[in-house]
C-alpha positions in Angstrom: 0.8 24.8 -7.5 3.0 21.9 -7.7 2.0 18.5 -6.4 5.1 17.4 -4.4 5.5 20.7 -2.1 7.4 21.2 1.2 5.8 19.2 3.8 4.2 16.5 1.6 3.6 13.1 2.7 4.7 10.5 0.3 3.8 6.9 1.0 6.0 4.4 -0.5 4.4 1.0 -0.2 3.8 -2.5 -1.8 1.6 -5.4 0.2 4.7 -6.0 2.7 6.3 -2.8 3.1 5.5 1.2 3.4 7.9 3.7 3.7 6.4 6.9 5.2 8.3 9.8 3.9 8.3 13.6 3.8 9.6 15.9 1.2 11.9 18.6 3.2 12.2 21.0 -0.2 10.0 21.1 -3.2 9.1 19.7 -6.3 12.4 20.6 -8.0 14.9 19.0 -6.0 12.8 16.3 -4.3 14.6 15.7 -0.5 12.4 12.9 0.8 12.8 11.7 4.9 11.7 8.6 6.1 9.2 9.3 9.1 8.3 5.6 9.6 8.3 2.1 7.9 6.0 -0.8 8.4 6.6 -3.9 7.7 4.6 -7.0 7.1 5.9 -10.8 7.6 3.5 -12.4 5.1 4.5 -16.1 4.1 3.5 -17.9 0.8 -0.1 -19.1 1.7 1.4 -22.9 1.5 3.0 -22.0 4.7 -0.1 -20.2 6.3 -2.7 -23.0 5.6 -3.2 -25.4 8.3 -5.4 -27.9 6.3 -5.7 -29.7 3.1 -8.2 -28.4 0.7 -11.8 -29.3 1.3 -14.1 -32.1 -0.7 -18.0 -32.1 -1.2 -20.0 -34.7 -2.8 -21.6 -33.5 -6.3 -24.6 -35.9 -5.4 -23.6 -38.8 -7.8 -21.9 -41.8 -6.2 -18.3 -41.2 -6.4 -18.2 -37.7 -7.5 -16.6 -34.8 -5.4 -15.1 -31.4 -6.4 -12.6 -30.0 -4.4 -13.6 -26.7 -2.8 -11.0 -23.5 -2.8 -9.5 -22.7 0.4 -8.8 -19.4 2.0 -5.8 -17.6 0.4 -4.1 -16.4 3.5 -1.4 -14.8 1.7 -3.9 -12.3 -0.5 -5.9 -12.1 2.8 -2.7 -10.4 4.7 -2.3 -8.2 1.8 -5.4 -6.7 1.8 -5.2 -6.1 6.0 -2.0 -4.5 5.4 -3.7 -2.1 3.2 -6.3 -1.6 6.0 -3.6 -1.4 8.5 -1.8 1.6 6.6 -5.3 3.3 6.1 -5.8 3.1 9.9 -2.2 4.8 10.7 -2.7 7.8 8.0 -6.1 8.4 9.2 -4.5 8.8 12.7 -2.0 11.0 11.4 -4.4 12.8 9.5 -6.3 13.3 12.7 -3.3 14.5 14.4 -2.6 17.6 11.7 0.6 15.4 10.7 0.2 16.5 7.2 -2.0 18.0 5.0 -1.0 16.7 1.4 -0.2 13.1 0.7 1.1 11.5 -2.4 0.3 7.6 -2.8 3.2 5.5 -4.3 2.1 1.7 -5.2 1.4 -0.9 -7.7 -2.1 -1.5 -9.0 -3.3 -4.3 -6.5 -2.0 -2.6 -3.7 -3.2 1.0 -4.5 -6.5 -0.1 -5.2 -7.1 -2.0 -1.8 -5.4 1.0 -0.4 -7.9 3.6 -2.1 -10.5 1.2 -0.7 -9.8 1.3 3.0 -8.8 5.3 3.1 -10.8 7.3 5.5 -12.4 10.2 3.9 -10.3 12.7 5.8 -7.1 10.9 4.6 -8.4 10.4 0.7 -9.1 14.4 0.9 -5.6 15.3 1.2 -4.5 12.8 -1.5 -3.0 14.8 -4.1 -1.4 12.3 -6.3 -1.2 8.6 -6.8 1.5 6.7 -8.7 1.0 3.6 -10.1 4.4 2.0 -9.7 6.0 -0.3 -7.1 9.0 1.7 -5.7 8.8 0.2 -2.0 12.1 -1.6 -2.4 14.1 1.0 -4.3 16.6 3.5 -2.4 15.3 6.8 -1.3 17.1 8.6 -4.5 15.8 6.4 -7.1 12.3 7.3 -5.4 12.6 10.7 -5.5 13.9 10.8 -9.2 10.8 8.4 -10.2 8.2 11.1 -8.2 10.3 13.8 -10.0 9.7 12.4 -13.7 6.1 10.8 -12.8 4.8 14.3 -11.6 6.5 16.5 -14.2 4.1 14.9 -16.9 
């Protein structure tokens, strides 16, 4: 049985944008249509950090070490994956999809995999380790067809 059957959902995401797509034909001629788009405004960490990095005394007079500040940009990426996982859980619970293919870069795919509820992870039929979120739909269809043909 082909992975990309009719009505299979495809989530194409990076750390700031997600396309929820549905295949309306089959794996031979994928016809992906947008169901939903999610975007997150995630400026660089330097624009999100409010304070200078902290310092602490090392014990000896005059010696101080810098403390790492929270990486707000990275934290927002992880939260975006959690938000997507929650959306997928809600949709799976409503019976909106039975099968889903997830397409994301390695770190986003890992964050998303960690955040998925069991009800959703049981419906994942394929994971594709590519960042295609900024590509047009026809390029996503071709990349999916090529990746799933192997």
